[in-house]
C-alpha positions in Angstrom: -12.9 -23.9 -5.5 -11.5 -22.0 -2.6 -8.0 -22.3 -4.0 -9.1 -20.9 -7.3 -10.7 -17.9 -5.6 -7.6 -17.2 -3.6 -5.4 -17.4 -6.7 -7.7 -14.9 -8.5 -7.6 -12.6 -5.6 -3.8 -12.4 -5.7 -3.7 -11.4 -9.4 -2.5 -7.8 -9.6 -4.7 -5.8 -12.0 -3.1 -2.8 -13.7 -4.9 -0.2 -15.8 -2.7 1.2 -18.6 -4.2 4.6 -19.3 -2.7 6.0 -22.5 -3.1 6.9 -26.2 -2.2 5.0 -29.4 1.2 3.9 -28.0 -0.6 2.1 -25.3 -3.5 1.0 -27.5 -1.2 -0.7 -30.0 -2.1 1.3 -33.0 -1.3 -0.4 -36.3 -0.3 -3.7 -34.8 -1.8 -7.1 -34.5 -3.4 -7.4 -31.1 -0.7 -9.7 -29.6 2.0 -7.3 -30.7 0.7 -4.2 -28.9 2.3 -2.7 -25.8 -0.2 -4.1 -23.3 -0.1 -7.8 -24.5 3.7 -7.7 -24.8 4.1 -6.1 -21.4 1.8 -8.6 -19.7 3.6 -11.5 -21.4 7.0 -10.1 -20.3 5.8 -9.7 -16.7 4.2 -13.1 -16.6 7.4 -14.6 -17.9 9.2 -13.3 -14.8 6.6 -15.1 -12.7 4.4 -12.1 -11.9 0.7 -12.8 -11.5 -0.6 -9.8 -13.3 -3.4 -8.7 -15.6 -3.2 -5.5 -17.6 -6.3 -3.7 -18.8 -5.7 -1.8 -22.1 -7.1 1.7 -21.4 -5.3 3.2 -24.4 -7.3 5.2 -26.9 -5.7 6.3 -30.2 -5.6 10.1 -30.6 -6.3 10.7 -26.9 -4.9 13.7 -25.1 -4.4 14.2 -21.4 -7.8 15.8 -21.4 -9.3 12.6 -22.8 -7.4 10.6 -20.2 -8.8 12.8 -17.4 -12.3 12.3 -18.7 -11.9 8.5 -18.7 -9.9 7.9 -15.5 -13.1 7.6 -13.4 -14.3 4.5 -15.2 -10.8 3.2 -15.8 -10.3 2.9 -12.0 -12.7 0.1 -11.4 -12.9 -1.2 -7.8 -10.7 -4.2 -8.6 -7.9 -2.1 -10.1 -4.7 -2.3 -8.0 -2.4 -0.1 -10.0 -2.3 2.4 -12.9 0.2 3.2 -15.6 -0.3 6.8 -16.9 1.3 7.2 -20.4 -0.2 10.4 -21.9 0.9 13.6 -23.5 2.1 12.7 -27.0 -0.9 14.0 -28.7 -0.9 17.2 -26.6 2.6 17.8 -27.9 1.7 17.0 -31.5 -1.1 19.6 -31.3 1.2 22.1 -29.5 -1.1 22.4 -26.5 0.0 24.6 -23.6 2.0 22.4 -21.3 0.3 24.0 -18.3 -3.0 22.5 -19.5 -1.4 19.1 -20.0 0.1 19.3 -16.5 -3.3 20.2 -15.0 -4.9 17.2 -16.7 -2.2 14.8 -15.6 -2.5 16.3 -12.1 -6.2 15.4 -12.2 -5.5 11.9 -13.3 -3.0 11.3 -10.6 -5.3 12.8 -8.0 -8.0 10.4 -9.0 -5.6 7.5 -8.7 -4.4 8.7 -5.3 -8.0 9.0 -4.1 -8.7 5.5 -5.4 -5.7 4.2 -3.4 -4.0 2.6 -6.3 -0.2 2.4 -6.9 0.8 4.5 -9.9 3.6 4.8 -12.5 3.9 7.9 -14.6 5.5 7.6 -18.0 7.1 10.7 -19.5 8.1 11.7 -23.0 11.1 13.2 -24.6 9.8 15.6 -27.3 11.2 17.6 -30.2 12.2 21.2 -30.2 9.9 22.4 -32.9 7.9 24.6 -30.5 11.1 26.1 -29.0 13.3 25.2 -26.1 11.1 26.8 -23.5 8.1 24.6 -24.6 10.3 21.5 -24.7 11.7 22.1 -21.2 8.3 22.9 -19.6 6.6 19.9 -21.3 9.3 17.3 -20.3 9.7 18.8 -16.8 6.0 18.4 -15.9 6.4 14.6 -15.6 9.2 14.7 -13.1 7.5 17.5 -11.1 4.2 15.6 -10.9 6.0 12.3 -10.0 7.7 14.1 -7.1 4.5 15.8 -6.0 2.7 12.5 -5.8 5.7 10.5 -4.6 5.3 8.0 -7.4 7.9 6.4 -9.7 8.6 8.0 -13.1 9.7 6.2 -16.2 11.1 9.3 -17.9 10.7 8.5 -21.6 8.4 6.0 -23.2 10.7 5.6 -26.2 13.9 5.5 -24.3 14.8 2.1 -25.6 14.5 3.3 -29.2 16.9 6.2 -28.5 19.4 4.0 -26.7 21.1 2.8 -29.8 22.3 6.3 -30.5 21.5 5.8 -34.2 18.1 7.4 -34.4 17.8 7.0 -38.2 18.6 3.3 -37.8 16.2 3.0 -34.9 13.5 4.7 -36.9 13.7 2.2 -39.7 14.1 -0.8 -37.4 11.6 0.0 -34.7 9.0 2.3 -36.2 6.0 1.8 -38.5 5.9 3.6 -41.8 4.4 6.7 -40.2 7.6 7.3 -38.3 5.7 7.8 -35.0 4.3 4.5 -33.8 6.6 1.5 -32.9 6.3 -1.7 -34.8 6.2 -5.1 -33.0 10.0 -5.1 -32.6 10.0 -1.5 -31.3 7.3 -2.4 -28.7 9.4 -5.4 -27.7 12.4 -3.2 -27.1 10.3 -0.7 -25.1 8.8 -3.4 -23.0 12.2 -5.0 -22.2 13.5 -1.6 -21.0 10.4 -0.6 -19.1 9.5 -4.0 -17.7 11.6 -3.9 -14.6 10.0 -0.6 -13.6 6.6 -2.1 -14.1 7.6 -5.1 -12.1 8.4 -2.8 -9.2 4.9 -1.4 -9.6 3.4 -4.9 -9.4 5.4 -5.6 -6.2 4.2 -2.4 -4.7 0.6 -3.3 -5.5 0.7 -6.7 -4.0 
């Protein structure tokens, strides 16, 4: 009985606070980002459990409103992957930055290890918007001295053939990754999350 208790105590519990990309929109449960990431980490020998705190359609404001109950007393680390819906709505990057700042401040106060996941966005709101939006992730990561994974979809862009990647890795909506796309994202992001697990142990 004691051995079981000790084993449970060593499991690193990570909250993945995000939107539909985290939630696994349009996918079978096992194919979503959180289950695939947990399976990838466990395959490396990591004793980890990831809580899916992704809500489809959520903005950084929604994440800020949920971070309090997301950070349960047994949470050891938090992945923050928000901002996509702010961009799609054309929200002021200053507001998005303030919300992310509040989320990271809550994580810092809770004493959990954190990983911030950024986004590369289109230029449809102009170059100044794109620059300000993308820069907020690096700036906040530096301010809080936490690691940054610069682009959630980096693995999908890595092929250099975006039209090919779109058809191979995205669902019909052209926005959300399919199971193969999630697998590519997880394989690319996995080592960074593994570092987060190590830091939280």
